[in-house]
Backbone as a chain_set.jsonl record, in Angstrom:
{"seq": "MSEHNDLQRDLHMDMRLAEAYIPSQMYGETFDLRTALINGTIFPELYRPYPPRTAV", "coords": {"N": [[3.943, 2.368, -36.088], [4.658, 5.573, -34.893], [7.919, 7.929, -34.759], [8.981, 8.799, -32.627], [7.546, 7.094, -30.347], [8.353, 5.158, -31.112], [10.983, 5.189, -29.602], [10.156, 6.601, -27.324], [9.867, 3.782, -26.41], [11.942, 2.316, -26.44], [13.234, 3.507, -24.943], [12.432, 2.502, -22.079], [12.827, 0.005, -22.165], [14.461, -1.134, -20.856], [13.49, -0.412, -17.838], [12.101, -1.306, -14.353], [9.801, -2.969, -13.671], [7.211, -1.889, -10.99], [7.826, -2.834, -7.626], [6.406, -5.393, -4.809], [6.628, -4.871, -1.475], [6.462, -6.721, 1.433], [6.705, -6.885, 4.472], [7.41, -9.163, 7.007], [4.992, -10.504, 8.603], [4.525, -11.009, 12.723], [1.901, -12.872, 14.02], [0.032, -11.981, 16.673], [-1.908, -10.588, 19.111], [-5.267, -10.027, 18.585], [-7.587, -7.866, 17.476], [-10.893, -7.769, 18.88], [-14.195, -9.112, 16.897], [-16.508, -6.786, 16.408], [-14.938, -4.769, 17.282], [-12.511, -4.655, 15.294], [-13.982, -4.766, 12.623], [-14.82, -2.172, 12.943], [-12.262, -1.026, 13.11], [-11.455, -1.627, 10.67], [-9.483, -3.502, 10.211], [-8.228, -6.544, 11.626], [-5.644, -6.657, 12.971], [-3.86, -5.188, 15.831], [-1.575, -3.975, 15.352], [-1.724, -2.61, 12.833], [-3.145, -0.77, 12.533], [-3.993, 2.361, 12.008], [-5.076, 5.117, 12.536], [-6.724, 8.15, 11.189], [-5.114, 11.361, 11.839], [-6.943, 13.453, 13.953], [-8.775, 16.651, 12.381], [-8.434, 19.753, 12.535], [-10.586, 22.398, 12.812], [-10.612, 25.136, 10.518]], "CA": [[4.171, 3.152, -34.781], [5.758, 6.46, -34.977], [9.819, 7.563, -34.148], [8.48, 9.25, -31.054], [7.1, 5.799, -29.414], [9.695, 3.836, -31.028], [12.508, 6.185, -29.212], [9.762, 5.918, -25.816], [9.611, 2.133, -26.07], [13.294, 1.978, -26.253], [14.382, 4.334, -23.202], [11.703, 1.941, -21.488], [12.946, -1.282, -22.724], [15.651, -1.377, -19.506], [13.189, -0.388, -16.882], [12.308, -2.926, -14.413], [7.819, -2.489, -13.252], [7.284, -1.96, -9.592], [7.865, -4.479, -6.871], [5.932, -4.514, -3.523], [7.672, -5.61, -0.343], [5.545, -7.188, 2.754], [7.654, -7.601, 5.591], [6.868, -10.715, 7.82], [4.255, -9.894, 9.62], [4.214, -12.028, 13.466], [0.884, -12.655, 14.738], [-0.204, -11.746, 17.877], [-3.045, -10.165, 19.763], [-5.899, -9.331, 17.232], [-8.565, -7.183, 18.262], [-12.808, -8.832, 18.789], [-14.532, -8.959, 15.258], [-16.956, -5.699, 16.551], [-13.752, -3.278, 16.963], [-11.917, -4.823, 13.667], [-14.839, -4.419, 11.562], [-14.812, -0.506, 12.764], [-10.813, -0.129, 12.335], [-10.638, -2.174, 9.122], [-8.263, -4.733, 10.683], [-8.035, -7.737, 12.56], [-4.2, -6.696, 13.813], [-3.635, -3.993, 16.186], [-0.019, -3.292, 15.062], [-1.462, -2.803, 11.089], [-4.005, -0.001, 13.036], [-2.977, 3.193, 11.749], [-6.337, 6.053, 12.537], [-5.932, 9.451, 10.495], [-5.003, 12.141, 12.978], [-8.591, 14.298, 13.696], [-8.828, 17.505, 11.12], [-8.643, 20.664, 13.298], [-11.329, 23.495, 12.122], [-10.327, 26.257, 9.991]], "C": [[4.819, 4.319, -35.495], [7.129, 6.305, -34.405], [9.503, 7.748, -32.928], [8.493, 8.181, -29.763], [7.698, 4.986, -29.46], [10.775, 4.219, -30.109], [11.717, 5.56, -27.29], [9.519, 4.607, -25.466], [10.963, 1.891, -25.302], [14.391, 2.354, -25.359], [13.963, 3.336, -22.167], [12.354, 0.835, -21.175], [13.506, -2.189, -20.88], [14.819, -1.452, -18.13], [12.827, -1.103, -16.405], [10.255, -1.597, -13.497], [8.339, -2.699, -11.519], [7.75, -3.026, -9.059], [7.329, -3.586, -5.513], [7.117, -5.202, -2.616], [6.645, -5.227, 1.115], [6.057, -7.649, 3.452], [6.731, -8.25, 6.343], [5.994, -10.107, 8.792], [4.493, -11.5, 11.437], [2.762, -11.928, 14.136], [0.368, -13.049, 16.047], [-1.787, -12.019, 18.552], [-3.983, -9.638, 18.541], [-7.001, -8.848, 17.926], [-10.125, -8.341, 17.375], [-13.05, -8.473, 17.332], [-15.154, -7.601, 15.28], [-15.544, -4.599, 16.098], [-12.652, -3.789, 15.576], [-12.599, -4.648, 12.661], [-15.121, -2.599, 11.859], [-13.586, -0.509, 12.815], [-10.211, -0.898, 11.175], [-9.846, -3.252, 8.965], [-8.386, -5.534, 11.822], [-6.591, -7.435, 13.885], [-4.36, -5.337, 14.169], [-2.058, -3.264, 15.77], [-0.718, -2.549, 13.672], [-2.865, -1.165, 11.107], [-3.571, 1.15, 13.076], [-4.389, 4.386, 10.629], [-5.302, 7.663, 11.771], [-6.124, 10.502, 11.545], [-6.218, 12.998, 12.66], [-7.805, 15.632, 12.938], [-9.107, 18.103, 12.258], [-9.314, 21.646, 12.171], [-10.014, 24.546, 11.663], [-10.87, 27.237, 9.741]], "O": [[5.445, 4.15, -36.542], [7.597, 5.318, -33.838], [9.733, 6.868, -32.098], [9.083, 8.254, -28.685], [7.902, 4.127, -28.602], [11.564, 3.303, -29.879], [12.166, 4.771, -26.459], [9.032, 4.281, -24.383], [11.164, 1.489, -24.156], [15.537, 2.003, -25.078], [14.803, 3.096, -21.3], [12.527, 0.569, -19.986], [13.161, -3.15, -20.192], [15.165, -2.28, -17.288], [12.756, -2.124, -17.09], [9.901, -0.474, -13.137], [9.281, -3.297, -10.999], [8.075, -4.036, -9.683], [7.437, -2.422, -5.128], [8.129, -5.823, -2.942], [6.261, -4.176, 1.627], [6.127, -8.878, 3.427], [5.523, -8.019, 6.38], [6.332, -9.3, 9.657], [4.579, -12.702, 11.188], [2.49, -10.91, 14.774], [0.28, -14.207, 16.455], [-2.523, -13.005, 18.566], [-3.521, -8.929, 17.647], [-7.361, -9.407, 18.962], [-10.35, -9.022, 16.375], [-12.327, -7.731, 16.668], [-14.699, -6.873, 14.397], [-15.278, -3.958, 15.081], [-12.068, -2.877, 14.991], [-11.993, -4.35, 11.632], [-15.595, -1.889, 10.972], [-13.392, 0.594, 12.305], [-9.048, -0.915, 10.772], [-9.55, -3.836, 7.922], [-8.655, -5.069, 12.93], [-6.506, -7.775, 15.065], [-4.776, -4.446, 13.428], [-1.698, -2.107, 15.984], [0.027, -1.613, 13.38], [-3.348, -0.651, 10.098], [-2.77, 1.4, 13.977], [-4.66, 4.556, 9.44], [-4.135, 8.055, 11.771], [-7.206, 10.565, 12.128], [-6.562, 13.282, 11.513], [-6.579, 15.723, 12.87], [-9.809, 17.533, 13.093], [-8.894, 21.773, 11.021], [-8.912, 24.709, 12.186], [-10.259, 28.161, 9.205]]}, "num_chains": 1, "name": "protein.A"}
């Protein structure tokens, strides 16, 4: 291994990898199956549609 690679490895040895954060979810109302397939989720609180595009 080259000296450059050894230096990079040593610099990153104490760094932590990414950690996922998943908040607790309360199960409540759900979409009907047809709406869930269209929206990509069964949970209304997780549905976040993109805003409509405006013509340029």
